[in-house]
N, C-alpha and C positions, 0 to 999 in steps of 0.2 A: 614176506611179514602180512600178517593179516591184522587189517584195520576194524578194530568193536563197529558193529552197525550203530550205534547210539552214538558215537563221537562225533559226527555232525550236529545231529540234534543237541547233543552235549554243548559246541560249539556256539550254535548258534543264540541257545539258552543265555550261554556268558556272556555274548555278546550284546545283547540287550538288556544286559544287567549292568552290563559297562554303561549304556546309555541313558541308563535313570538314574544308577549313581555312577557320576563321577569316580573314578578312582582316589582323588585328593578327597574328597568326604571317607571314605575308607578308611584312608590312612588317619583322619583327624578322627575318626571313632577309634579305631586303633593306639593314636597316642592318648588319646583321651584315657582308654581301658588301661594304659601303661602309668596313667599318673603326672602326662605331661600336659603343659600347659597349653590350652587352645585357644579357636577363637571366640569375640564373645558370643552368648548365647541366645539373648533376646532378638526376637527381629527387628525393632530400633537399629542396637548397637548391630548388628549385621548390615542391613543395610546400609549404617552409615560409614561403615568398614569399607564396603565392597563398592560404595560410590565415592570416596575420597581417602587419600593420607590425608594425614592430618600435620598441617604445619606449625612449627615453633614461632612463638611471638614474645617478643619480649615487653611485661606490662612498663609503663613507663612511672615517672614519680605517685604519687599516691594512690598507686594499682590501679593508673589509667590504661584503657585498652583503646588506641586506636587503630583508624583504618578508613580508607576510601572506598567508595563505592565510584564505578566506572563501567561504561559499556562495550562492549566488545568490538569498539573502535577505540576507545581512549577516552572517549570524552567524558567530563564529567555527570554524576546523574545527584541532582538537588532535591531536597525537599520532598527523600525519598525513606519511609521506617524503615529501623535496620535491626533487629531485634538478637542477640546474645544470649544462648539458654544451655548454663552449667551442668556437668554431668548428673549434680546432686537435683535435677529439675528448676531449681532457681533462674530467673529471667532478667535479665537491663534489656530499655528498649530506650531510642533515642531516634533522633531526626538527621537526616545527611545536611549538611550548608552548603551555601552556594557553591562553593569548589568540590561536594563530593564529600567532606571528610566526615566521619562521626567519632565520638568518644566518649567511653562508657567510665562515670567512675567507679571506684571502692569496689574496683572488678579483682576476684578472688582468684590465685592461683588454681589453676586444674583445666580441666578439655571442656572448651565452649563449641557449639554452632552459630555461629554469628550468618545472618541469614538476612537477606531485605525480600523484597518480592518477586524478583529472578533473579536471586544469585543464593548461595550457598559454601559455607567452608567449612571443615573443622579444625580448630584452633588447638594447641597445647600453650595454655602460658603461662608463663612463668616469669616469678618474682625477677627483679631488673637484676637484682647482682648473681643470683643462680641459674640465668638462662644460659643454654649451651652457645658459642660462639656464632654460629650459623644461625642462629634466632633473629628472624624481621622485625625489624622495631615497629611495623604498620600491620595492618589485617588488607588486603587488597582481595575488594568484590567486585566482581565481574557480571556483570546481568548477560541474562541471556545466554550465558556460557553454560546450563544445567544438561551437559549429558550426559547420561546414567547407561552403564553399561552392567552384566554382568547375567549370573545365571539367577533363574528363581532358584530356591532351596524345596532339595525334596520333599519336605513337610508339607511347603505349597503344592506344588505338583500331585503328591498323592492322598490328597484331599477331594472331599465332595463329589462330584459327577463322576472326575476321572478316577477317585478308589472305586464307586460303584461299578460303574462301566469297565474297570479291571476284574473286577469279582465276578461280572456277568459273563466276561471272553472266559474266564477260566474255567466258568462253572460248566461253559459249554465244550470249549477246546479238550478239557481231560478226560471226559466219559470217551469221545471221540479218538481221542488219543491210545485210550486203556483198551475199547474195542478192537481200533485196528490191531494195534499190535498183536491182542489173541488170535485173532482171525489169522494172519500172520505166521503166528508160533503155530499153528495146526495143522 
C-alpha cells in the first residue's frame, strides 16, 4: 500500500493546528453553530469562569450577605475592605470587623464577585427560602489564595505581534514550499 507524499505534511499541519486551537474550542464553536448554550462570551465572564466555580450562598434575613475573611492559615483578617459586585455591575462595600466578619445589607439575589485586597470568590446568592439545601450561609474569603490556572483564549494568542509574526512566517514558508514542490515534480 502506497502512502501519499503529502500525508506527513498534512499530519504535521493538523498537529500544529491542534496546539493552537484546542479540541474543546472547536467543539464549543460547533455547539454554538448548532444553537447549543456555550460558555460566557465576554473576556471578564470567561476569566471568571476559568478562575472559579461559583459557590451557592443563602442570603440572610433582610437579604444580608454575610461572610468571614481569613488568611491561608485560618487566622482572621480584620479591618480590610470587602467589595461585592453584582452581575448588573452594582456594588456593595464594607469593612471586616475584629473577627474578620463582614456583612452586606440589602443584597439582591444573583451572582456576585466578592473580593478583598488579596482574595476573590464568585457567589450565587439565593433568597433565604429559595436556596438549594447545599448552599452555605456565609461566604468564606481566604486571603492569598489567588491561584489562577487555565489557558489563554485563542483570540488573545492570535493578536498583535503574534499574528504579525505568523503572517510573515506564512509569507516566507509558503513560497518556499511551492518552489520546492515544483522542483521535485520536474
